[in-house]
C-alpha positions as CSV (number, residue, x, y, z in Angstrom):
1,X,34.6,-8.4,-17.7
2,X,37.3,-9.6,-15.2
3,X,34.7,-10.0,-12.4
4,X,32.4,-12.0,-14.7
5,X,35.2,-14.2,-15.9
6,X,36.3,-14.8,-12.3
7,X,32.7,-15.6,-11.3
8,X,32.5,-18.1,-14.1
9,X,35.7,-19.8,-12.9
10,X,34.4,-19.8,-9.3
11,X,31.1,-21.4,-10.5
12,X,33.0,-23.9,-12.7
13,X,31.0,-23.0,-15.8
14,X,31.4,-20.9,-18.9
15,X,27.9,-19.5,-19.0
16,X,25.2,-18.1,-16.8
17,X,21.6,-17.4,-17.7
18,X,21.2,-14.2,-15.7
19,X,23.8,-11.5,-15.0
20,X,22.7,-8.9,-12.5
21,X,23.8,-5.5,-11.4
22,X,23.1,-5.9,-7.7
23,X,21.9,-3.4,-5.1
24,X,21.6,-0.6,-7.7
25,X,19.8,2.6,-6.4
26,X,21.4,5.1,-8.9
27,X,19.4,5.4,-12.1
28,X,22.5,6.7,-13.9
29,X,24.1,3.3,-13.5
30,X,20.9,1.6,-14.8
31,X,21.1,3.9,-17.9
32,X,24.9,3.5,-18.4
33,X,25.8,2.8,-22.0
34,X,29.2,1.6,-20.8
35,X,27.6,-1.1,-18.6
36,X,25.2,-2.0,-21.4
37,X,28.1,-2.4,-23.8
38,X,29.9,-4.7,-21.3
39,X,26.8,-6.8,-21.0
40,X,26.4,-7.0,-24.8
41,X,30.1,-8.1,-25.2
42,X,29.6,-10.8,-22.6
43,X,26.4,-11.9,-24.3
44,X,28.1,-12.0,-27.7
45,X,30.9,-14.1,-26.2
46,X,28.3,-16.6,-25.0
47,X,28.9,-16.0,-21.3
48,X,25.4,-14.7,-20.5
49,X,21.8,-14.6,-21.8
50,X,19.9,-12.1,-19.8
51,X,20.7,-8.8,-18.0
52,X,19.1,-7.9,-14.8
53,X,19.1,-5.3,-12.1
54,X,18.3,-5.6,-8.4
55,X,17.5,-2.8,-5.9
56,X,16.7,-2.4,-2.2
57,X,16.2,1.4,-2.5
58,X,14.7,3.8,-5.0
59,X,13.0,0.9,-6.6
60,X,10.4,2.9,-8.5
61,X,13.0,5.1,-10.2
62,X,15.3,2.1,-10.9
63,X,12.5,0.1,-12.4
64,X,11.3,3.1,-14.5
65,X,14.9,3.7,-15.8
66,X,15.3,0.0,-16.7
67,X,12.0,0.1,-18.6
68,X,13.0,3.2,-20.4
69,X,16.2,1.6,-21.7
70,X,14.7,-1.6,-23.0
71,X,17.9,-3.4,-22.1
72,X,16.9,-5.5,-19.2
73,X,15.2,-8.9,-19.0
74,X,14.9,-9.1,-15.2
75,X,14.4,-6.8,-12.2
76,X,14.6,-8.0,-8.6
77,X,12.8,-5.5,-6.4
78,X,12.2,-5.1,-2.7
79,X,8.4,-4.8,-2.4
80,X,5.7,-5.7,0.1
81,X,1.9,-5.5,0.2
82,X,2.4,-2.1,1.8
83,X,4.7,-0.8,-0.9
84,X,8.4,-0.5,-1.7
85,X,10.7,-1.9,1.0
86,X,13.8,0.1,2.0
87,X,16.5,-2.3,3.1
88,X,18.6,0.4,4.8
89,X,15.7,1.7,6.9
90,X,14.3,-1.9,7.4
91,X,10.9,-0.4,6.8
92,X,8.4,0.4,4.1
93,X,9.9,3.2,2.0
94,X,8.7,6.6,3.3
95,X,5.9,7.9,1.0
96,X,5.5,4.6,-0.9
97,X,2.1,3.8,-2.2
98,X,0.7,0.3,-1.3
99,X,1.5,-2.4,-3.8
100,X,-1.9,-2.4,-5.4
101,X,-1.2,1.2,-6.5
102,X,2.2,0.3,-7.9
103,X,0.6,-2.0,-10.5
104,X,1.0,0.6,-13.4
105,X,4.8,0.8,-12.8
106,X,5.0,-3.0,-12.7
107,X,2.9,-3.4,-15.8
108,X,5.0,-0.8,-17.6
109,X,8.2,-2.8,-16.8
110,X,6.7,-6.0,-17.9
111,X,5.6,-4.4,-21.2
112,X,9.3,-3.4,-21.6
113,X,10.2,-7.1,-21.5
114,X,11.3,-7.2,-17.8
115,X,10.4,-10.2,-15.7
116,X,9.7,-9.1,-12.1
117,X,11.2,-10.9,-9.1
118,X,10.2,-9.8,-5.6
119,X,12.3,-9.9,-2.6
120,X,11.7,-8.8,1.0
121,X,8.0,-9.3,0.6
122,X,7.6,-10.6,4.2
123,X,10.9,-9.3,5.7
124,X,9.1,-6.4,7.5
125,X,7.0,-8.9,9.4
126,X,9.8,-10.7,11.2
127,X,11.2,-8.1,13.6
128,X,12.5,-10.3,16.4
129,X,14.1,-12.9,14.0
130,X,16.4,-10.2,12.8
131,X,16.9,-8.3,16.1
132,X,14.6,-5.5,15.1
133,X,12.1,-5.6,17.9
134,X,8.8,-7.6,18.0
135,X,7.3,-9.4,15.0
136,X,4.7,-7.3,13.1
137,X,2.7,-10.2,11.7
138,X,-0.5,-8.1,11.1
139,X,1.2,-5.1,9.5
140,X,0.0,-5.9,6.0
141,X,-3.6,-7.1,7.0
142,X,-5.1,-3.7,6.1
143,X,-4.1,-4.4,2.4
144,X,-5.9,-7.7,2.2
145,X,-9.6,-8.3,1.7
146,X,-11.7,-10.4,4.1
147,X,-11.6,-13.6,2.0
148,X,-7.8,-13.4,1.6
149,X,-7.4,-12.9,5.4
150,X,-9.4,-16.1,5.9
151,X,-7.2,-18.2,3.7
152,X,-5.2,-20.9,5.5
153,X,-1.9,-19.1,5.1
154,X,0.7,-17.9,7.5
155,X,1.3,-14.1,7.5
156,X,4.5,-14.8,5.5
157,X,2.8,-17.0,3.0
158,X,0.0,-14.4,2.7
159,X,2.5,-11.7,1.9
160,X,4.2,-13.7,-0.8
161,X,0.9,-14.8,-2.3
162,X,-0.3,-11.1,-2.4
163,X,2.7,-9.8,-4.2
164,X,2.5,-12.6,-6.8
165,X,-1.2,-11.8,-7.3
166,X,-0.5,-8.1,-7.7
167,X,2.2,-7.8,-10.3
168,X,5.2,-10.0,-9.7
169,X,6.3,-12.9,-11.7
């Protein structure tokens, strides 16, 4: 509550639409009744409208836990056409299925009332821009059909268009 109150002061407002737990990878935190009670108190006080969770790791489990609770309106997830993105490894999560195969998990979250926001959809492609070696502009091409590959899009635009077409809001 103190952190939220200070954020509202810093933002020079008394209300925010979305209040997130950021960089969550532990499903116990997502399921924490104490955290949920704090959100509900802030909502009842008129300080927030929606509760969200963001994750750069363990996204599948975090998203499943959020859907199980029925408490969340938003989930910001690190996902690419090749699957879940692991921010710490700066790579596609080991063992992740491609995004097209993640659709049931995304649909389940949406059915639980969660709006899905993607992040890092093209991050993997830009190696040299972040000091991580050469760019990998074609790394997702195997996930695209021929017509999509012919579209007048940059590799970055293509990645964002693909994740939007395959389950993100």
